[in-house]
N, C-alpha and C positions, 0 to 999 in steps of 0.2 A: 504494500499501500504506499502511497506516493501522495504528497500534501505539499502544493507548492504554495508559498508565502508569499503575498505581494502588496506594496504600498504606496503611496506617494511619499516624497522625501520628509521626515522627521513625524511619521505617523507611529513609529513605534514597532515598524516591522522586524527590525533586528532583534527587539527586546522581545516579542513574542517568540523568536525561534531560539533565542537564550532560554526563555521561561519553558519551552516545551523540550529542549535536548540538552540543556545544561552547559552548550558551549558557549563562554562568553563571546563578545564583539570582539574582533581582530581587527590589527592597523590596515588602514587602506592599503590595498594592493597597487592601485593606481591604474587599473585597468578593468572592466566587468568581467565578473566571475561569479560561479553560483555555490554556495555552500551547502554540505549535506550533512544531515544530522539524525539521529534514530531516537526514538522514545519507544520503551517496552512496554506493552499494555498489561498491567496486572490481570492475570488469570488461574486463581487459586484453585480451579478443576483439575488442572494439568499437575500440579502437584501431587492430588491423591492419585492420580492414572499412573504417574511416576513411581510412587511408593508403591503400588500393587506389583509393578513391573521391575523395580529395583533398577531404575534407568540410571546411567551414570550421568546422563545428560540431559536438562529439561531446556526446550525453547519455549517462548513466550512468544505470542503475537508483537510483531514490531512496525512501526510508521516511521516511515524516512520522510523528513522536512527540507525542502528546496526554498534557500534562501538567496534570489538574485541580488547580487549588490556591486559596488564598485562603479556605480553611474554618477556621471558629472551632476554637479549641483544644480544645473540650469534643465536635467531631466527630471528632477523632482516635482515639477508641476502636472504630469502625466505618465502614464505607463506607455513605454516604446515598443516597438517590435523586438529587439533584441531581448528586453528585459522579459516581456512575455513569452517568447520563445523559449527561454530558460525554464518555463514550467508547464509546456504545451504538454508533457507525458505526465503530468499529475493526474491522480484518478479523482482529486479535490483541489479546491482553490481556498486559502482562507486569505480575505481582505482584511487587511488592518485600517481602521478610519480613524484618525485624531478627533477626538471631543475633549482632550483635556487643554487648561489652560496654563501657559509657562512663557512667561515674556522674554525669558533667557534661550527659548527654542522657538526660532523663527520658523513662521510656517511658509512654503515655497511662495504661494499666493497671497501672503501678508495678512490673512486674518483667518481664523478658524470657522469652518462651515462644513461640518460633515455630510451634509445632504450633497451640497455642491461637489465634493469630492467621491463621493459614491456615482452621482453623475458623471464625471470625468471619468472614473476607473471603469463603469459598465461602458460608457461609450467609445473608450480607449478596445474593450473586449470586441466589440462590435465592428469597427474600423478595421483592427487587426484580422479579423476572421474573415472579412471583407476583401482584404488585400489577398488572403490565402486563396481563398474560391474564385477570384477574378481570375488570377493567375492560371488556375486549374481548368476555367472553363474554356478560357482563349484556347487553350491546347486542344482540350475535348471536342471543342467547336470545328476545329481544323480538321482532326482525324475523323470527325464524324463525316462532314463535308465531302472528304476525300472517298468517302464508301464504308469505313467502320462503323455499320448501323449497330452492332453489338454495344456500341456506347450510348445508344439512346437512352436507357434508364438512368444511367448516370449523369447525363446533360440534364433530364429533367429534375433530378434530383438536387443538382448544382443551380438551376434556374428558379427553383422554389426556396431555397434555402438563401440564395441572394436576395430575392424579394423581401424575404422576411427581415434579412438586415437592414435593406436598404430604408425599410418602414420603422428604423430605430428600435428592433426589438430582438431580443435573444432567441437564438432557435430552439430553445425549450418551450417558447411562447408560440411558435408557428405549427400549422399543422402538419407537421413531418410523419411520415410512415416509419416503420421498424426497419422497412428495407431502406429508404432515405437515410435514415441515420446509420445505416449499415454500411452504406454508398460512402458517406461522409466520415466515418471511422478514421479512415488513414490520415484524415488532415488534423486529427486532434482540434477539432472545435472547441474555444475556450467556452462558447456560450452556449455548449452542449453539456457542459460540466456542470455538478454540484458545487455548493459552495457555502461559505459561511463568512459572515463578516464579524470582525472582531473589532468591538465599539470601546476605544481605548479612552476611557475617563479620568478625570481627577480623581485623587486618592481619597476625597471625602465623597464622592458620588455614589450613588445607590449602584452595585451592580453585579450581575449573577447570569444564569441559564436562562432557556427560555424567553428570553428577552426584555429581562427584569432589568430596568436602569436605560433602558434604550427608547427615544421618542416616538411616539406612534406613527408620526409620518414615516420613520427610518423602517419601523417593523412593516409598515404596508408597503414599503419599495421593496423590499427584500422578497415579502410573499409572493407580491407580483411577477419578481423574477424568480420564485422558487428557491430563495436562498434561505439559511438559517441567520440567525443573528444572537449575539450575546455581548454583554457589556463586561469589559475587565479593567482594572488599573493595573496596565503595565509596568509603570512604575514601582507600584508594591510588591509584584510578581518577581521583579528583578530582587527587591530586597530578599524575597523568602528564598531565593534560588543562593543568595550568597550565606545564608546562616546553616549552622551547624543541625541537625536534625530534631534534637532536643528544643533548642530555641526557637525552631521553626514552628512547633508544633504548640507552644506558648503564646507566639506572635498571632499564629492565627487563632487561637481562642481569644485573645483579647480585641481582635479585629471582628469578632462573630464570624470568621468565613469557614464555613464547612469544608470547600474543596478548593483548592489551587485551581488555576486557570489550565493547567496542566490536565488534572482528573477530569475537568469538565471537560475539554477539547477532546480529549481523546474519545471519550463516551460520546460524544457527539458525533465523531468522526464514523464511528462504528455505526449510529443510528443513520446518518446522512447516506452513507454508501450501503446501508441495508445490509449489513455484515452479521453472519454466524458463524461459532466457532464450531469446529469439529477435531477430534483429538487421535492421536496414534500413539503406540506404546511398543516398549521391548526393552531388551537390556541395555542397548545402546542409548537410546533417545527415548524421550516421551515429548510429544510437541503440540500445541496448541495450534491450528491452522484455521485462519479466517478464511470463508468463503463467502461468496452473494448467495442470499436466500432463491431456493429454486436450484442450486446445483446438483447435479446427477452423481452418482457415485463414480460413475466414469470419469467426469471432469474433476472431480475431487481425487479421485487417484494421480491424475496430471500435476496436481498440487505437490504432492509428495516427489514423485519422480515420474519421468517421461517413458521409462522401460515399465512401470508399474503400471500405467495407462495403456500402454501399449502391448501388453503381456495378460491384460484383465482378464480374469476368470470369473471372480465372485469377489463380493464385499462381504467381509464377517463383522455384523454389526450389533452393538448393546449400547444402552444409552445410559449416561454419565450417573443418573439419578437412581439406575439398576444397580448398579456395580456400587454405589453408596449405600443403599438400603440392604442388599444381599450380602455385601461385603467380600466377595471373591468372585472371580470369572465362573469358577464351577457351581458356585451357588446360584450365577445368574443362567447358566446354563441347566440347571436341576428345575428351574423356576419356570424353564421355556421362554426366558427373555432374549437369549441368542438367537440372532436370525442370519440365513445367508439373503443376500440380495445380490438382484442382477443390476446390469449398466443403467438401468432406466431409475433406480432407486432415487428419490430425492432425497438427501442429505439433511438432516434435523439437528438444530443445535443442539450440542451435549453430545451427538454421536461419537462413541469410540470405535474407530473401524479398524480392522486386520484386512488388509488386502491380499487375494490370492492372485497370483500370477505367473507366468511362464514366457521368457523369451529365451 
Protein backbone atom coordinates (compact mmCIF):
# COMPACT_ATOMS: atom_id res chain seq x y z
CA UNK A 1 0.00 0.00 0.00
CA UNK A 2 1.36 3.37 -0.99
CA UNK A 3 0.12 6.81 0.10
CA UNK A 4 1.27 10.00 -1.59
CA UNK A 5 1.53 13.06 0.68
CA UNK A 6 1.09 16.39 -1.08
CA UNK A 7 0.46 19.99 -0.14
CA UNK A 8 1.26 23.57 -1.02
CA UNK A 9 4.30 25.28 0.44
CA UNK A 10 4.32 25.68 4.25
CA UNK A 11 1.22 23.50 4.63
CA UNK A 12 2.81 20.98 6.99
CA UNK A 13 3.26 18.22 4.42
CA UNK A 14 6.67 17.14 5.71
CA UNK A 15 5.39 17.33 9.30
CA UNK A 16 2.71 14.80 8.41
CA UNK A 17 5.34 12.56 6.84
CA UNK A 18 7.39 12.81 10.04
CA UNK A 19 4.34 12.12 12.24
CA UNK A 20 3.50 9.00 10.24
CA UNK A 21 6.96 7.53 9.62
CA UNK A 22 9.20 8.94 12.35
CA UNK A 23 11.63 10.23 9.70
CA UNK A 24 12.54 13.84 10.57
CA UNK A 25 12.98 16.54 7.90
CA UNK A 26 16.25 16.37 6.00
CA UNK A 27 18.52 19.23 4.85
CA UNK A 28 17.55 20.65 1.42
CA UNK A 29 19.03 18.53 -1.36
CA UNK A 30 18.95 21.31 -3.93
CA UNK A 31 16.83 19.34 -6.36
CA UNK A 32 13.37 17.72 -6.36
CA UNK A 33 13.23 14.21 -4.95
CA UNK A 34 10.81 11.91 -3.20
CA UNK A 35 11.31 10.52 0.27
CA UNK A 36 9.91 7.12 1.15
CA UNK A 37 8.99 6.03 4.67
CA UNK A 38 7.01 3.17 6.13
CA UNK A 39 4.59 2.78 9.01
CA UNK A 40 3.58 -0.57 10.46
CA UNK A 41 -0.11 -1.11 11.13
CA UNK A 42 -0.73 -2.74 14.53
CA UNK A 43 -2.38 -6.13 14.00
CA UNK A 44 -2.53 -8.13 17.27
CA UNK A 45 -4.30 -11.06 15.60
CA UNK A 46 -1.14 -12.08 13.77
CA UNK A 47 0.62 -12.47 17.13
CA UNK A 48 -1.79 -15.26 18.08
CA UNK A 49 -1.26 -16.94 14.71
CA UNK A 50 2.49 -16.78 15.28
CA UNK A 51 2.24 -18.22 18.78
CA UNK A 52 0.28 -21.24 17.52
CA UNK A 53 2.74 -21.88 14.69
CA UNK A 54 5.84 -20.99 16.74
CA UNK A 55 6.84 -18.67 13.91
CA UNK A 56 10.35 -17.23 13.95
CA UNK A 57 9.25 -14.07 12.17
CA UNK A 58 6.11 -11.92 12.32
CA UNK A 59 5.20 -9.60 9.44
CA UNK A 60 2.70 -6.80 9.98
CA UNK A 61 0.91 -4.81 7.28
CA UNK A 62 2.87 -1.74 6.24
CA UNK A 63 1.99 1.45 4.45
CA UNK A 64 4.65 3.23 2.41
CA UNK A 65 4.40 7.03 2.38
CA UNK A 66 5.79 9.15 -0.45
CA UNK A 67 6.80 12.75 0.24
CA UNK A 68 7.83 14.84 -2.82
CA UNK A 69 10.21 17.58 -1.70
CA UNK A 70 12.92 19.96 -2.80
CA UNK A 71 10.79 22.08 -5.12
CA UNK A 72 11.66 25.80 -5.50
CA UNK A 73 9.84 28.31 -3.32
CA UNK A 74 7.80 29.73 -6.21
CA UNK A 75 6.30 26.27 -6.78
CA UNK A 76 4.63 26.46 -3.36
CA UNK A 77 1.56 28.21 -4.79
CA UNK A 78 0.50 25.20 -6.86
CA UNK A 79 1.19 21.52 -7.48
CA UNK A 80 3.16 21.03 -10.68
CA UNK A 81 3.50 18.08 -13.04
CA UNK A 82 6.78 16.87 -11.53
CA UNK A 83 5.53 16.92 -7.94
CA UNK A 84 2.28 15.16 -8.82
CA UNK A 85 4.14 12.72 -11.04
CA UNK A 86 6.00 11.46 -7.98
CA UNK A 87 2.77 10.27 -6.36
CA UNK A 88 0.84 9.03 -9.41
CA UNK A 89 1.43 5.39 -8.49
CA UNK A 90 0.01 5.88 -4.99
CA UNK A 91 -3.07 3.91 -3.92
CA UNK A 92 -4.36 6.89 -1.94
CA UNK A 93 -3.57 10.61 -1.74
CA UNK A 94 -3.17 12.64 1.45
CA UNK A 95 -3.53 16.38 0.85
CA UNK A 96 -2.34 18.63 3.69
CA UNK A 97 -4.19 21.93 3.86
CA UNK A 98 -2.96 24.77 6.05
CA UNK A 99 -5.54 26.11 8.50
CA UNK A 100 -3.14 27.29 11.23
CA UNK A 101 -2.00 30.86 11.83
CA UNK A 102 1.68 31.50 12.43
CA UNK A 103 3.09 34.95 11.51
CA UNK A 104 6.58 33.40 11.46
CA UNK A 105 5.67 31.03 8.64
CA UNK A 106 4.49 32.88 5.56
CA UNK A 107 1.91 31.27 3.29
CA UNK A 108 3.10 31.31 -0.36
CA UNK A 109 -0.12 33.12 -1.35
CA UNK A 110 0.19 35.72 1.42
CA UNK A 111 -2.80 34.77 3.56
CA UNK A 112 -4.48 31.68 5.04
CA UNK A 113 -7.47 30.41 3.06
CA UNK A 114 -7.95 26.66 3.26
CA UNK A 115 -10.84 26.46 0.80
CA UNK A 116 -8.86 28.43 -1.78
CA UNK A 117 -5.95 26.00 -1.33
CA UNK A 118 -8.24 22.98 -1.78
CA UNK A 119 -9.63 24.49 -4.99
CA UNK A 120 -6.08 25.17 -6.18
CA UNK A 121 -4.86 21.64 -5.50
CA UNK A 122 -7.97 19.93 -6.88
CA UNK A 123 -7.64 22.15 -9.95
CA UNK A 124 -4.02 21.06 -10.35
CA UNK A 125 -5.11 17.40 -10.26
CA UNK A 126 -7.57 18.08 -13.06
CA UNK A 127 -5.07 20.05 -15.16
CA UNK A 128 -2.36 17.38 -14.91
CA UNK A 129 -4.77 14.52 -15.65
CA UNK A 130 -6.05 16.46 -18.64
CA UNK A 131 -2.49 16.96 -19.92
CA UNK A 132 -1.80 13.21 -19.70
CA UNK A 133 -5.01 12.24 -21.50
CA UNK A 134 -4.66 14.87 -24.24
CA UNK A 135 -1.21 13.52 -25.05
CA UNK A 136 -2.58 9.99 -25.19
CA UNK A 137 -5.67 10.79 -27.25
CA UNK A 138 -3.59 12.55 -29.92
CA UNK A 139 -1.62 9.34 -30.44
CA UNK A 140 -4.67 7.07 -30.31
CA UNK A 141 -6.62 9.19 -32.82
CA UNK A 142 -3.77 9.03 -35.32
CA UNK A 143 -3.49 5.26 -35.03
CA UNK A 144 -7.27 4.84 -35.22
CA UNK A 145 -7.51 6.97 -38.36
CA UNK A 146 -4.73 4.92 -39.92
CA UNK A 147 -6.92 1.85 -39.61
CA UNK A 148 -6.29 0.45 -36.12
CA UNK A 149 -10.00 0.08 -35.32
CA UNK A 150 -9.29 -1.98 -32.17
CA UNK A 151 -8.55 1.34 -30.44
CA UNK A 152 -12.16 2.54 -30.78
CA UNK A 153 -13.13 1.58 -27.24
CA UNK A 154 -10.11 3.31 -25.71
CA UNK A 155 -10.77 6.37 -27.83
CA UNK A 156 -14.33 6.53 -26.53
CA UNK A 157 -13.10 6.25 -22.92
CA UNK A 158 -10.53 9.00 -23.45
CA UNK A 159 -13.08 11.35 -25.01
CA UNK A 160 -15.53 10.73 -22.19
CA UNK A 161 -12.85 11.31 -19.53
CA UNK A 162 -11.54 14.48 -21.15
CA UNK A 163 -15.06 15.91 -21.27
CA UNK A 164 -15.45 15.33 -17.52
CA UNK A 165 -12.13 17.00 -16.74
CA UNK A 166 -12.83 19.94 -19.06
CA UNK A 167 -16.03 20.46 -17.07
CA UNK A 168 -13.84 21.00 -13.99
CA UNK A 169 -14.82 17.72 -12.33
CA UNK A 170 -12.94 14.73 -10.98
CA UNK A 171 -13.21 11.56 -13.02
CA UNK A 172 -14.86 9.96 -9.99
CA UNK A 173 -17.73 12.40 -10.57
CA UNK A 174 -18.13 11.39 -14.21
CA UNK A 175 -20.37 8.68 -15.60
CA UNK A 176 -17.48 6.31 -16.35
CA UNK A 177 -18.07 2.58 -16.67
CA UNK A 178 -15.83 -0.05 -15.10
CA UNK A 179 -14.36 -0.70 -18.55
CA UNK A 180 -13.65 3.02 -19.00
CA UNK A 181 -11.76 3.03 -15.70
CA UNK A 182 -9.89 -0.12 -16.65
CA UNK A 183 -8.76 1.45 -19.93
CA UNK A 184 -7.65 4.59 -18.05
CA UNK A 185 -5.83 2.52 -15.41
CA UNK A 186 -2.35 2.60 -17.02
CA UNK A 187 -2.35 6.42 -16.83
CA UNK A 188 -2.82 6.45 -13.02
CA UNK A 189 -5.34 9.27 -13.01
CA UNK A 190 -5.11 11.42 -9.89
CA UNK A 191 -8.81 12.27 -10.09
CA UNK A 192 -9.75 8.59 -9.99
CA UNK A 193 -7.87 8.01 -6.74
CA UNK A 194 -9.32 8.04 -3.26
CA UNK A 195 -7.99 10.70 -0.94
CA UNK A 196 -7.97 12.25 2.52
CA UNK A 197 -7.54 15.92 3.38
CA UNK A 198 -5.55 16.59 6.54
CA UNK A 199 -6.84 19.93 7.84
CA UNK A 200 -3.78 21.25 9.69
CA UNK A 201 -5.09 23.43 12.52
CA UNK A 202 -3.71 25.58 15.35
CA UNK A 203 -2.64 23.88 18.57
CA UNK A 204 -5.67 25.17 20.49
CA UNK A 205 -8.21 24.23 17.79
CA UNK A 206 -10.58 21.31 17.87
CA UNK A 207 -9.24 18.37 15.92
CA UNK A 208 -10.08 14.75 15.30
CA UNK A 209 -11.34 12.17 12.85
CA UNK A 210 -14.73 12.13 11.15
CA UNK A 211 -14.47 15.78 10.16
CA UNK A 212 -14.49 17.11 13.74
CA UNK A 213 -12.83 20.53 13.76
CA UNK A 214 -13.30 20.98 10.00
CA UNK A 215 -15.55 23.79 8.61
CA UNK A 216 -18.82 22.62 7.08
CA UNK A 217 -18.03 24.02 3.62
CA UNK A 218 -14.76 22.07 3.56
CA UNK A 219 -16.55 18.86 4.57
CA UNK A 220 -19.10 19.46 1.81
CA UNK A 221 -16.32 19.99 -0.74
CA UNK A 222 -14.61 16.77 0.27
CA UNK A 223 -17.87 14.83 0.14
CA UNK A 224 -18.61 16.24 -3.31
CA UNK A 225 -15.29 14.87 -4.58
CA UNK A 226 -15.51 11.60 -2.68
CA UNK A 227 -12.65 12.42 -0.30
CA UNK A 228 -12.33 11.95 3.44
CA UNK A 229 -11.21 14.71 5.80
CA UNK A 230 -9.89 15.02 9.34
CA UNK A 231 -8.32 17.81 11.40
CA UNK A 232 -4.97 17.54 13.15
CA UNK A 233 -2.48 19.90 14.72
CA UNK A 234 0.72 18.68 13.07
CA UNK A 235 2.84 20.95 15.28
CA UNK A 236 1.54 19.01 18.30
CA UNK A 237 2.05 15.72 16.47
CA UNK A 238 5.67 16.70 15.79
CA UNK A 239 6.19 17.31 19.52
CA UNK A 240 4.67 13.90 20.26
CA UNK A 241 7.09 12.16 17.89
CA UNK A 242 10.06 13.74 19.68
CA UNK A 243 9.02 12.49 23.15
CA UNK A 244 9.99 9.24 24.80
CA UNK A 245 7.09 6.76 25.12
CA UNK A 246 6.40 7.44 28.82
CA UNK A 247 6.21 11.22 28.41
CA UNK A 248 4.16 10.75 25.25
CA UNK A 249 1.35 8.95 27.08
CA UNK A 250 1.22 11.62 29.81
CA UNK A 251 1.25 14.42 27.23
CA UNK A 252 -1.64 12.86 25.29
CA UNK A 253 -3.64 12.44 28.51
CA UNK A 254 -3.10 16.08 29.46
CA UNK A 255 -4.39 17.22 26.06
CA UNK A 256 -7.27 14.75 26.06
CA UNK A 257 -6.00 13.11 22.87
CA UNK A 258 -7.00 9.45 22.65
CA UNK A 259 -5.25 8.69 19.38
CA UNK A 260 -2.36 10.31 17.53
CA UNK A 261 -2.68 11.32 13.89
CA UNK A 262 -0.68 8.21 13.03
CA UNK A 263 -3.23 5.92 14.70
CA UNK A 264 -6.17 7.75 13.15
CA UNK A 265 -4.62 8.04 9.73
CA UNK A 266 -3.57 4.40 9.41
CA UNK A 267 -7.08 3.31 10.36
CA UNK A 268 -8.55 5.77 7.86
CA UNK A 269 -6.34 4.45 5.05
CA UNK A 270 -7.56 0.90 5.65
CA UNK A 271 -11.16 2.11 5.61
CA UNK A 272 -10.81 4.38 2.56
CA UNK A 273 -9.14 1.64 0.51
CA UNK A 274 -11.75 -0.91 1.64
CA UNK A 275 -9.09 -3.33 2.88
CA UNK A 276 -9.38 -6.49 4.95
CA UNK A 277 -6.66 -8.72 6.41
CA UNK A 278 -6.00 -12.41 6.00
CA UNK A 279 -3.24 -14.39 7.67
CA UNK A 280 -0.69 -17.00 6.72
CA UNK A 281 1.39 -18.92 9.22
CA UNK A 282 4.16 -21.45 9.59
CA UNK A 283 7.43 -22.09 11.46
CA UNK A 284 9.32 -19.54 9.36
CA UNK A 285 6.84 -16.68 9.31
CA UNK A 286 3.38 -15.56 10.36
CA UNK A 287 2.09 -12.68 8.27
CA UNK A 288 -0.89 -10.32 8.19
CA UNK A 289 -1.67 -9.58 4.56
CA UNK A 290 -3.95 -6.69 3.49
CA UNK A 291 -6.17 -7.23 0.46
CA UNK A 292 -9.17 -5.50 -1.08
CA UNK A 293 -12.64 -6.60 -0.05
CA UNK A 294 -13.90 -9.12 -2.61
CA UNK A 295 -10.50 -10.68 -3.34
CA UNK A 296 -10.62 -14.35 -4.35
CA UNK A 297 -8.47 -17.10 -2.86
CA UNK A 298 -6.60 -17.33 -6.17
CA UNK A 299 -5.83 -13.59 -6.12
CA UNK A 300 -4.86 -13.75 -2.44
CA UNK A 301 -2.37 -16.53 -3.24
CA UNK A 302 -0.59 -14.10 -5.54
CA UNK A 303 -0.15 -11.70 -2.61
CA UNK A 304 1.94 -14.37 -0.92
CA UNK A 305 4.00 -15.54 -3.93
CA UNK A 306 3.53 -15.76 -7.69
CA UNK A 307 4.44 -19.47 -7.65
CA UNK A 308 1.69 -20.19 -5.13
CA UNK A 309 -0.84 -18.50 -7.39
CA UNK A 310 0.50 -20.22 -10.51
CA UNK A 311 0.32 -23.67 -8.94
CA UNK A 312 -2.85 -23.08 -6.89
CA UNK A 313 -4.72 -26.28 -5.97
CA UNK A 314 -6.84 -25.50 -2.91
CA UNK A 315 -6.98 -23.09 0.01
CA UNK A 316 -7.24 -24.54 3.52
CA UNK A 317 -9.20 -21.94 5.49
CA UNK A 318 -10.21 -21.30 9.07
CA UNK A 319 -11.24 -18.09 10.76
CA UNK A 320 -9.20 -16.28 13.37
CA UNK A 321 -12.19 -16.28 15.73
CA UNK A 322 -12.50 -20.08 15.45
CA UNK A 323 -8.79 -20.52 16.23
CA UNK A 324 -9.15 -18.21 19.21
CA UNK A 325 -12.30 -19.99 20.44
CA UNK A 326 -11.17 -23.60 20.00
CA UNK A 327 -7.52 -23.03 20.88
CA UNK A 328 -5.74 -25.12 18.22
CA UNK A 329 -5.88 -26.11 14.58
CA UNK A 330 -6.76 -29.70 15.53
CA UNK A 331 -9.65 -28.48 17.66
CA UNK A 332 -10.90 -26.32 14.78
CA UNK A 333 -10.78 -29.39 12.53
CA UNK A 334 -12.72 -31.51 15.03
CA UNK A 335 -15.35 -28.79 15.28
CA UNK A 336 -15.83 -28.97 11.52
CA UNK A 337 -14.69 -25.38 11.05
CA UNK A 338 -11.67 -26.14 8.86
CA UNK A 339 -12.52 -25.88 5.15
CA UNK A 340 -11.12 -26.55 1.70
CA UNK A 341 -11.94 -23.75 -0.73
CA UNK A 342 -11.48 -23.33 -4.50
CA UNK A 343 -10.03 -20.44 -6.50
CA UNK A 344 -13.34 -18.57 -6.54
CA UNK A 345 -13.69 -18.39 -2.75
CA UNK A 346 -14.02 -14.78 -1.55
CA UNK A 347 -11.54 -14.26 1.28
CA UNK A 348 -13.03 -12.86 4.49
CA UNK A 349 -11.41 -10.59 7.06
CA UNK A 350 -9.63 -12.73 9.64
CA UNK A 351 -9.26 -15.82 7.45
CA UNK A 352 -6.17 -17.91 8.18
CA UNK A 353 -5.17 -19.60 4.95
CA UNK A 354 -2.78 -22.37 4.02
CA UNK A 355 -2.42 -22.63 0.26
CA UNK A 356 -1.97 -26.00 -1.40
CA UNK A 357 -0.03 -25.59 -4.65
CA UNK A 358 2.19 -27.45 -7.09
CA UNK A 359 4.71 -25.94 -9.50
